[in-house]
C-alpha positions in Angstrom: -23.2 -38.5 -36.2 -20.1 -38.6 -34.1 -16.5 -38.6 -35.3 -13.7 -40.4 -33.5 -10.7 -38.3 -32.9 -7.5 -39.7 -31.5 -6.7 -37.8 -28.2 -3.2 -36.8 -27.4 -1.5 -34.6 -24.9 -0.3 -31.9 -27.4 -1.6 -28.4 -27.6 -3.9 -28.0 -30.6 -1.9 -24.8 -31.4 1.3 -26.9 -31.7 -0.3 -29.2 -34.2 -1.6 -26.2 -36.3 1.9 -24.6 -36.2 3.4 -27.9 -37.3 0.8 -28.3 -40.1 1.9 -25.0 -41.6 5.5 -26.3 -42.0 4.7 -29.8 -43.4 5.2 -28.9 -47.1 8.6 -27.4 -46.4 9.4 -30.4 -44.3 8.5 -32.9 -47.0 10.5 -30.8 -49.5 13.6 -30.8 -47.2 13.4 -27.0 -46.9 13.2 -26.8 -43.1 16.2 -25.9 -40.9 17.7 -28.6 -38.6 16.0 -27.3 -35.5 12.6 -27.2 -37.1 13.2 -30.6 -38.7 14.0 -32.1 -35.3 11.0 -30.4 -33.7 8.7 -31.9 -36.3 10.1 -35.4 -35.9 9.8 -35.2 -32.1 6.2 -34.0 -32.4 5.4 -36.9 -34.9 6.7 -39.5 -32.5 4.1 -38.4 -29.9 1.2 -37.3 -32.1 -0.6 -40.0 -34.2 -3.0 -37.4 -35.8 -0.1 -35.3 -37.2 1.7 -38.4 -38.3 -1.4 -39.5 -40.3 -1.6 -36.0 -41.8 2.1 -36.1 -42.8 1.8 -39.5 -44.4 -1.3 -38.5 -46.2 0.4 -35.3 -47.5 3.4 -37.4 -48.6 1.1 -39.8 -50.6 -0.8 -36.9 -52.1 2.5 -35.2 -53.2 3.7 -38.5 -54.7 0.5 -39.0 -56.5 0.5 -35.4 -58.0 4.1 -35.9 -59.1 3.1 -39.0 -61.1 0.1 -37.4 -62.8 0.6 -36.6 -66.5 0.1 -33.0 -67.5 -3.0 -33.3 -69.6 -5.9 -31.0 -70.2 -9.2 -31.8 -68.4 -12.1 -33.1 -70.5 -14.4 -30.5 -72.0 -17.1 -29.5 -69.6 -15.2 -30.7 -66.5 -14.8 -27.3 -65.0 -18.4 -26.4 -65.4 -19.5 -29.8 -63.8 -17.0 -29.2 -60.9 -18.3 -25.7 -60.2 -21.9 -27.1 -60.2 -21.0 -30.0 -57.8 -19.2 -27.5 -55.5 -22.3 -25.4 -55.3 -24.2 -28.4 -53.8 -21.8 -28.7 -50.8 -22.9 -27.3 -47.5 -21.0 -24.2 -46.4 -18.0 -24.8 -44.1 -18.0 -23.4 -40.6 
């Protein structure tokens, strides 16, 4: 099975460094220089732009979820399901 990845000219390390700052960026906690650097990177990097938009939607979804306990047995079922996943490399 092959996976399509969008190619871009940025260094993979730059994307990883940016990824580490996305939460602070979304929360408005980055300084002006970092904010501008992230915005410039996003203009040239569709992969990171997709990651940012996905993170924004996830944060928005989590903010809208009611604080309710999970159903009885959910944690046990989740642990069992996680055991069936292949190990990550």
